[in-house]
C-alpha positions as CSV (number, residue, x, y, z in Angstrom):
1,M,-28.2,-28.6,34.8
2,K,-30.1,-29.3,38.0
3,Y,-30.7,-26.5,40.6
4,K,-32.0,-26.6,44.1
5,V,-33.0,-24.0,46.7
6,V,-30.5,-23.9,49.6
7,S,-31.5,-22.2,52.9
8,K,-29.3,-19.4,54.1
9,R,-28.5,-21.5,57.2
10,S,-27.2,-24.3,55.1
11,R,-23.5,-25.0,55.5
12,E,-23.5,-26.7,52.1
13,V,-23.1,-23.4,50.2
14,Y,-21.6,-20.0,51.3
15,N,-24.4,-17.5,51.1
16,G,-22.6,-14.4,52.1
17,F,-21.6,-12.9,55.4
18,R,-23.8,-11.2,58.0
19,T,-23.0,-7.9,59.6
20,R,-24.5,-6.3,62.7
21,I,-23.9,-3.3,64.8
22,V,-22.8,-4.0,68.4
23,N,-22.3,-1.8,71.4
24,S,-19.1,-3.4,72.6
25,L,-16.4,-5.3,70.7
26,D,-15.5,-7.5,73.7
27,E,-19.1,-8.5,74.3
28,A,-19.6,-9.3,70.6
29,L,-16.5,-11.5,70.5
30,K,-17.5,-13.6,73.6
31,Q,-20.0,-15.6,71.7
32,F,-17.4,-17.1,69.4
33,D,-15.1,-20.0,70.5
34,Y,-12.4,-19.0,68.0
35,R,-11.5,-15.4,67.2
36,V,-9.1,-14.6,64.4
37,A,-7.6,-11.1,64.1
38,T,-6.2,-10.0,60.8
39,S,-3.3,-7.5,60.6
40,R,-0.2,-6.8,58.6
41,L,1.5,-7.1,62.0
42,G,0.2,-10.6,62.5
43,E,2.0,-13.9,62.1
44,P,2.5,-14.6,58.4
45,I,0.0,-17.1,57.2
46,N,2.6,-19.5,55.9
47,Q,3.9,-19.8,59.5
48,A,0.5,-20.0,61.2
49,I,-1.4,-22.2,58.7
50,D,-1.0,-25.5,60.6
51,K,-2.0,-24.0,64.0
52,L,-4.9,-22.2,62.3
53,S,-6.0,-25.3,60.5
54,Q,-6.3,-27.4,63.7
55,S,-8.2,-24.6,65.5
56,L,-10.6,-24.1,62.6
57,K,-11.4,-27.8,62.5
58,S,-12.3,-27.9,66.2
59,A,-14.1,-24.6,66.5
60,K,-17.9,-24.4,66.3
61,E,-18.2,-20.6,65.9
62,V,-15.4,-18.6,64.2
63,C,-15.2,-14.8,64.0
64,V,-12.7,-13.0,61.8
65,V,-12.0,-9.4,62.6
66,F,-10.6,-6.7,60.3
67,G,-9.3,-3.2,60.9
68,S,-10.1,-0.2,58.8
69,A,-8.2,1.8,56.2
70,D,-7.3,4.6,58.7
71,R,-6.7,2.5,61.8
72,G,-5.4,-1.1,62.1
73,L,-7.0,-3.5,64.5
74,H,-4.3,-3.0,67.2
75,R,-5.0,0.7,67.2
76,I,-8.8,0.3,67.3
77,V,-8.6,-2.1,70.3
78,E,-6.2,0.3,72.0
79,D,-8.5,3.3,71.4
80,L,-11.3,1.3,73.0
81,G,-9.2,0.6,76.1
82,L,-9.3,-3.2,75.6
83,D,-6.7,-5.9,76.0
84,Y,-5.8,-7.1,72.5
85,N,-4.4,-10.4,73.5
86,S,-7.5,-11.4,75.6
87,L,-9.8,-10.6,72.6
88,F,-8.2,-12.8,69.9
89,D,-6.9,-16.3,69.8
90,I,-4.6,-15.7,66.8
91,T,-3.5,-12.7,64.7
92,V,-2.6,-13.6,61.1
93,N,-1.3,-11.7,58.2
94,T,-3.1,-13.3,55.2
95,V,-1.1,-11.2,52.7
96,P,2.5,-11.3,53.8
97,E,4.9,-8.9,52.0
98,Q,1.9,-7.0,50.7
99,G,4.0,-4.0,49.8
100,V,1.5,-1.4,50.8
101,K,0.6,0.1,54.2
102,T,-3.1,-1.0,54.0
103,I,-5.3,-3.3,51.9
104,R,-8.9,-2.4,51.3
105,T,-11.2,-4.3,53.6
106,E,-13.1,-5.9,50.7
107,E,-9.8,-7.2,49.3
108,A,-8.6,-8.4,52.7
109,L,-12.0,-10.2,53.1
110,A,-11.6,-12.1,49.9
111,Y,-8.0,-13.0,50.6
112,T,-8.6,-14.1,54.1
113,L,-11.7,-16.2,53.4
114,A,-9.8,-18.0,50.7
115,V,-7.0,-18.8,53.0
116,L,-9.3,-19.8,55.9
117,N,-11.2,-22.1,53.6
118,L,-8.0,-23.8,52.5
119,A,-6.8,-24.0,56.1
120,A,-10.1,-25.6,57.3
121,R,-9.7,-28.3,54.7
122,M,-6.1,-29.2,55.4
């Protein structure tokens, strides 16, 4: 088997995600040209997949935002006094009919990245 070193900036291989602390959610989101919110209240992925696919193909910088176990994204945005609809381009439920009130963020991350990867290649 052959191996090669791949830089972290390479788009050839997914090398993990980056996190950072920001002072303001709305300021942090401005740098992205496509902003995806995830929520059990969002459009079911099977209904949004075509629209999502087209947008992912044309976007240069995509941001995916998750809520927390105790507060969904709608509530977090409301508590910050921000306008939800102006922050995000689309809100999707990547696990429709999940059968539970909340999904752990690490689970939602895996499900969502899998779906977005598929959508970007459609």
